[in-house]
N, C-alpha and C positions, 0 to 999 in steps of 0.2 A: 654268408659272406665272411665268416670267420675261418673258414676251412681253406686250406691250400688247394690248388688245382688238382694235384695228385689225390688228395683226400676226396675231393668232390667227384672225381672220376670213379674212385672205388665205391663211393656211396651210391652213385647212380647205377653202377653195375649190380650191386647188391639188390637195390630196389627192383630192377628189371627182372633179375633171377627169382627173387622172393614173390614177386607179384603174379607170376605165371599161374593162370587158373584161378586167381583170387581177385584181381582188380581188372576193370574194364580198360583203364588207361593209366599210363605212367607219363606224366609231363614233368620234365626236368628243367629247373632253373639254371640258366647258364650265364647270367649276367655278371659282370665284373667291372672293376674300375679300369682295367686295361682292355682295349678292343681285341688285341691278339689273344689274351686269356680267354675272352668270351668266345672267339672264333674256335679256339682249341677245344673248349668244352662242347660247343655246338657240333663240331665235327665228330668228336667222340661220342656224343649222344646219338647221332645218326648211325654210327657204326654198331652201337649195341642195341639198336632197334626200339628206341623210345617211341611213344605215340605223339609226342609233341615237345616243343621247347619254349621256355618263357624267358624274357629278358627284361631286367630292371634298367632304368636309366642310370648311367654313371653319374656319381654324385660328388666327386672331388673336383674334376673339371666338368662343369655341368653344361649340357646343351641348353642354349638360351631360347631357341625357337623351335617350332614344330618341324621346320625343315631340317635343322641340324640334327634333331632327334631322329627323324625318319631316316636320314642318311646313315646314322650310326646303326640303327636297327637293320637296315638294308645290308650293311657290311657283315653283320653277324649272321643273318639269314642266308646270305649268299653261299656259305660254306656247307649248309645243309638244306639245299633247296627243295627237297622232297618231303621235309619234315614239317608238319603244321606248326606255325609260329604264332606266339601270343606276346603281346606287350603287357608287362607287369607294372601297373601304375600305382605308386605308393609315395605321393609327394611329402607325406609327414616325415618320411625317412630320407628320401632323396633331396628334398628341397627343390625338385624340378617341378614347376608349376605349369608346365605346358598343358593346355587343355586337351583332353583325349579326342574331342570332337574336331579340333584343328588337326591333330596328329593323323587321324584316320582318313582324312581328306585325300582320296586318290591313292591310298597306300598300296593297293594291290597292283598298281602299275609298277611300283618299285619292289614289292614283296609279294609275288603271286601266291606264296604259301601261307599269307597272313590268314589267321582263323579267329582272331578275337582278342579280348582284353580281360585281365584280372584287375578289376577296378577297386582299388583300396583307398578311396577318398570319400569324404562326407559331402562332396559337392554333388547334390542330386540334380541340379540343372545341367551340369556337364554329362552326368550319367544319362539322363533323359535324352539329351541331344545325341549322345553317342548311340544309344539304343535306337533312336528314330532313324539314324543314318545307317545303321548296320545292315550288311548283306544278310540274306536268309541263312547262308552257310557259315556265318560267324557266331561266336558265342561271347556274350558279355557276362562275366562271372563277378558277382558283387562279393566284397571282402571286408565289409565293416560289420563285424558280428552284432554289435549293439543296436544296429539299425537295419538288419536284413529285411524286415517287412517293408520298410520304405523302398528298398532296392527292388524287391519283387514287384511292388506296386508300380515302379517306373519302368518295369519290363525286363529286368535282368533274367537271364537264362538259367542262372544256377548261382551256387555260392561256394566260396572257398574261405576257411577261417581257421586260425590257430586254436580257438576254443573248441572247435568241433571235435578235436582229439579226445575231449572228455565230456562234451556236452552235445555231441552229435545227434543223439537220439531225440533231444528236445528241438533241435533245429529241424530235424526230419518231420517232427509233428507240427512244427510251425508252418513249414512249406506245404504239408499235406492239408492243414486247415485253410491255408490261403487258397490252394488250388480248388478246394471245395466251396470256396466262397464264404467260409466261416470267419469272418474278420474279427469277431469278438473273441474267439479262441485263439486266433493268431496273435492278436494283441496281448492277450493274457500271457502267453509264453514269452513274447518279446519283452514285456514289462518285467517279467521274472529274471530274464537274462540281464536286463539293464540294471536291476536292483543288485545282482551279484557282481556285475563288472564295476558299478559305481563303488561298491564296497571295497573291491579289490584295488581300484585305482587310487583310493585314499591311502592304501598301504604301499603304494608304489608298484603298479602292475607293469611288468616287463617281461622279456624273454626268460629271465632267471626264475620269475614267479610262475610263468606259463609252464615251463619244464617241470617244476616241482609239483604243480597241480596235476599234470599228466601222471606223475607217479602216485600221488595221493588218490586220484579219483578213477584212473583207468588202469592202473598197475603197469604202465609203460615206463620201464626204467631207462632213462636216457643219460644218466650221469649229469655232472654239473656243467654249467655254461663255461665258455672260454672267455677269458678276459678280453676287453674290459667289462663285459657284463658280469655282474656279481651274482653269487648263489642267493637264492631266496632264504631268508631267515626262517628257521623251522616254525617258530611261533606264528609267523604271518601265514605260512601255508596251512597251518592247522586252524587258524582262525577263519581263513577263506573257505576251507573245507567244511567247517562247522556251519558257516553261513550258507553254503551250498546245500547242505543236508536239511537246513531249516526252510529253504525256499523250495526244494524238490524232495519232500520227505518220503515219497514213495519209490524213489529211484535208488539203486545201488549198482556199482560197476559190474556185478555178477548176475544181474537181473536179465530177463529175457527181452528187455526193451530194444 
């Protein structure tokens, strides 16, 4: 959201080009505060051949009802009608607390390309109701890293998370254990993730910290965040990295995991 429309177009083009032969899907987020900007990005995404688009609720002038939000999403989807469409639900950032279960009621009548939700909320009741209402061809992707196991238990089809950029192998092991019915092992991994994130949150876990941890733990050099997000103090990153290695002592970024 800190990038300009032009920058976001360029980034989407690079992802589509670099992903060929490497990624199964590229889903581009096109949400903006301006409906016209969102439509411009959605149209561009369709032109460059993305596999899906996702849209966050606008959060300066907020939609107050499920109907208002559906109408907004419909307007964005209308400029890319053949591209699978996903709603990105993250009320902790947007302050838009419209229940997803209310939003998806009859949504395909307005958005025939609707294919699911990225659910970034700890409201497991809303998640469960959303999963129980979902059509077979939808995907409900859970995006609260510290409680992924709970999301899987409620029926989430998959997961999206920022910490997967440097802890993806552990989450893959968690999902594998869950699918095998080994809840003891799945909980063991989830508790370790929670221990690390609890430690990081005490130091002020945000986008700046996340970017620095990607550099420290996965070698992905992404540069500093853009204001008003502040760079992560080096000693904080080093402290979290040390904590990570104490919790996951057998893992290193260059291992075969």
